[in-house]
C-alpha positions in Angstrom: -15.1 4.0 -8.6 -13.3 3.6 -12.0 -14.1 7.2 -13.0 -12.7 8.5 -9.8 -9.7 6.1 -10.1 -8.9 7.4 -13.6 -9.5 11.0 -12.5 -6.7 10.7 -9.8 -4.2 8.9 -12.2 -4.9 11.4 -15.0 -4.6 14.3 -12.6 -1.0 13.2 -11.5 0.1 12.8 -15.0 -1.6 16.0 -16.4 0.6 18.0 -14.0 4.2 19.0 -14.2 4.8 18.2 -10.6 3.7 14.7 -11.2 6.6 14.1 -13.5 8.9 16.0 -11.4 8.2 13.7 -8.4 8.9 10.6 -10.6 12.1 12.1 -12.1 13.4 13.0 -8.6 12.6 9.5 -7.4 14.4 7.6 -10.3 17.3 10.1 -10.4 17.8 9.6 -6.6 17.7 5.8 -7.0 20.0 6.0 -10.0 22.6 7.9 -8.1 22.5 5.7 -5.0 22.8 2.6 -7.2 25.3 3.5 -9.8 27.1 6.8 -8.8 27.7 7.4 -5.2 30.9 5.6 -4.2 29.6 4.4 -0.8 26.8 2.6 -2.4 27.5 2.1 -6.1 27.1 -1.5 -7.3 30.1 -1.1 -9.7 32.3 -0.1 -6.7 30.9 -2.9 -4.5 32.0 -5.5 -7.0 29.2 -8.0 -6.5 26.2 -8.7 -8.6 24.0 -7.5 -5.8 21.3 -4.7 -5.6 21.2 -4.4 -1.9 21.5 -0.6 -2.0 18.5 -0.3 -4.0 16.4 -2.1 -1.5 18.0 -0.5 1.5 17.4 3.1 0.4 14.3 2.9 -1.6 12.1 2.8 1.6 13.9 5.9 2.8 13.0 7.7 -0.4 9.5 6.3 -0.3 8.9 8.1 3.0 9.3 11.5 1.0 7.9 10.2 -2.5 4.6 8.6 -1.5 3.2 11.5 0.9 4.2 13.7 -2.0 1.8 11.6 -4.1 -1.0 11.2 -1.7 -1.0 14.6 0.0 -3.5 16.2 -2.2 -6.0 13.1 -2.7 -8.4 14.3 -0.2 -6.9 17.7 1.3 -7.1 19.3 -2.2 -10.8 18.2 -2.7 -11.6 19.8 0.7 -9.7 23.0 0.0 -11.3 23.5 -3.4 -14.8 22.6 -2.4 -15.3 19.6 -4.6 -15.3 17.2 -1.6 -18.9 18.1 -0.8 -19.8 17.2 -4.3 -17.9 14.1 -4.1 -19.8 13.0 -0.9 -23.0 13.5 -2.5 -22.2 11.1 -5.5 -23.6 7.6 -5.5 -20.2 6.3 -4.3 -20.1 5.5 -0.5 -17.3 6.8 1.7 -15.3 3.6 1.6 -15.6 3.3 -2.2 -14.2 6.9 -2.6 -11.2 6.1 -0.2 -10.4 2.8 -2.2 -10.7 4.4 -5.6 -8.1 7.2 -4.3 -5.9 4.4 -2.6 -5.8 2.2 -5.6 -4.8 5.2 -7.8 -1.9 5.9 -5.4 -0.8 2.3 -5.4 -0.8 2.3 -9.3 1.4 5.4 -9.4 3.7 3.7 -7.1 3.9 0.6 -9.1 4.6 2.7 -12.3 7.4 4.3 -10.4 9.0 0.9 -9.6 8.9 -0.4 -12.9 12.0 1.5 -14.4 14.0 -0.2 -11.5 13.7 -3.6 -13.2 16.3 -2.0 -15.7 18.8 -2.2 -12.8 18.0 -5.8 -12.3 18.7 -6.5 -16.0 21.9 -4.5 -16.0 23.2 -6.5 -13.0 22.1 -9.6 -14.7 24.2 -8.8 -17.9 27.2 -7.5 -15.7 27.4 -10.6 -13.6 30.2 -13.1 -14.1 29.0 -15.4 -15.4 25.9 -13.7 -16.9 23.1 -14.2 -14.7 25.0 -14.6 -11.6 22.6 -13.0 -9.1 20.3 -14.2 -6.4 16.9 -13.9 -8.5 14.7 -15.1 -5.5 16.2 -12.4 -3.1 15.7 -9.5 -5.8 12.0 -10.4 -6.4 11.3 -11.0 -2.8 12.9 -7.6 -2.1 11.1 -5.9 -5.0 7.6 -7.4 -3.8 8.3 -6.3 -0.4 8.9 -2.7 -1.8 5.5 -2.9 -3.4 4.0 -3.9 0.0 6.0 -0.9 1.7 4.7 1.4 -1.1 1.1 0.1 -0.6 1.3 0.7 3.5 2.9 4.2 2.9 0.0 5.1 0.4 -2.7 4.0 3.0 -0.8 6.2 5.5 -0.7 9.1 3.0 -4.5 8.7 2.4 -5.2 8.9 6.1 -2.8 12.0 6.5 -4.6 13.7 3.5 -7.8 13.3 5.4 -6.5 14.9 8.5 -6.3 18.3 7.0 -7.2 20.5 4.1 -3.7 21.8 3.5 -1.5 19.7 1.4 1.7 20.6 3.1 0.4 19.7 6.5 -0.7 16.2 4.9 2.7 15.9 3.5 4.4 16.2 6.9 1.9 14.0 8.5 2.6 11.3 5.8 6.3 11.6 6.4 6.1 11.4 10.2 3.8 8.4 10.5 5.7 6.5 7.7 9.2 7.4 9.2 7.8 6.2 12.7 6.4 3.0 11.5 9.6 2.0 9.3 12.5 3.5 11.3 11.2 4.7 14.6 10.1 1.5 16.1 13.4 -0.2 15.1 15.2 2.8 16.7 13.1 2.3 20.0 14.2 -1.3 20.3 17.9 -0.2 20.5 17.0 1.7 23.7 17.6 -0.3 26.8 14.6 1.2 28.5 12.4 -0.5 25.8 14.0 -3.9 26.4 10.7 -5.5 27.9 8.9 -4.5 24.7 11.8 -5.1 22.3 10.4 -8.1 20.4 6.9 -6.7 20.3 8.3 -3.4 18.8 10.4 -5.1 16.4 7.6 -7.2 15.0 5.5 -4.2 14.8 8.0 -2.3 12.6 7.7 -2.4 8.8 11.4 -2.9 8.3 11.2 -6.3 10.1 8.7 -7.8 7.8 10.3 -6.1 4.8 13.6 -7.8 5.6 11.9 -11.2 5.9 10.6 -10.7 2.4 14.0 -9.7 1.1 15.3 -13.3 1.9 13.3 -14.4 -1.1 10.8 -16.4 0.9 7.2 -14.7 0.7 5.6 -15.9 4.3 1.9 -15.5 5.0 2.6 -13.7 8.3 4.4 -10.9 6.7 1.7 -10.5 3.9 -0.9 -10.6 6.6 0.9 -7.9 8.6 1.0 -5.6 5.7 -2.5 -6.1 4.7 -3.6 -5.6 8.4 -1.7 -2.2 8.4 -3.3 -1.1 5.2 -6.8 -2.1 6.4 -6.4 -0.3 9.6 -5.2 2.9 8.0 -8.0 3.0 5.4 -10.5 2.0 8.1 -9.3 4.9 10.3 -9.6 7.2 7.3 -13.3 6.1 6.9 -14.0 6.7 10.6 -12.3 10.2 10.5 -14.3 11.3 7.5 -17.6 10.0 9.0 -17.0 11.9 12.2 -16.6 15.0 10.3 
């Protein structure tokens, strides 16, 4: 697993597209947090990084499928998937190695956002006038959202041998679980199932973490979705 894990990580950073994806991600967040007048922290006037945590999941719906789309699809297209399946690794270990590589890349992408936290801490009046618990709760929430989207991306990559198709499927499923279920709650026809749909959405549990309190039920929800998506990936591969 270790060899396959490092293969995926090195493959991302040995390609110009990998740096391009990370660059677009960081530039997009930088513009949202510091430049755009409707969301800029400096225009807002308060030591708060709410725009970062509101808009990052939206950026994630495009960033993470771009990272994961080639994890399995490219192996199938190039013919190396058959070689990988004959290795001593079981199917689940192959999936986990690729999944952990994806989560590592997401973590690397999020690390530079801590500079925003330091900047706002220094800009506060007095210095350090920021809700630290809310920030780190939201930041951990972003890690969980990224981990869930990575499991969705791995599943989408297993659906097809075409990277673009895997990319589109990853965006669609991620968008549905984060934004779609919440949108359905607002429809009057779905009112009998409103509470259920709300609690099934990623945004509901993410907002709970952003209050600065890490509850077991929220963590359990994220882990359940991750295990479910990776399990479905294993079932899909075995059936084929």
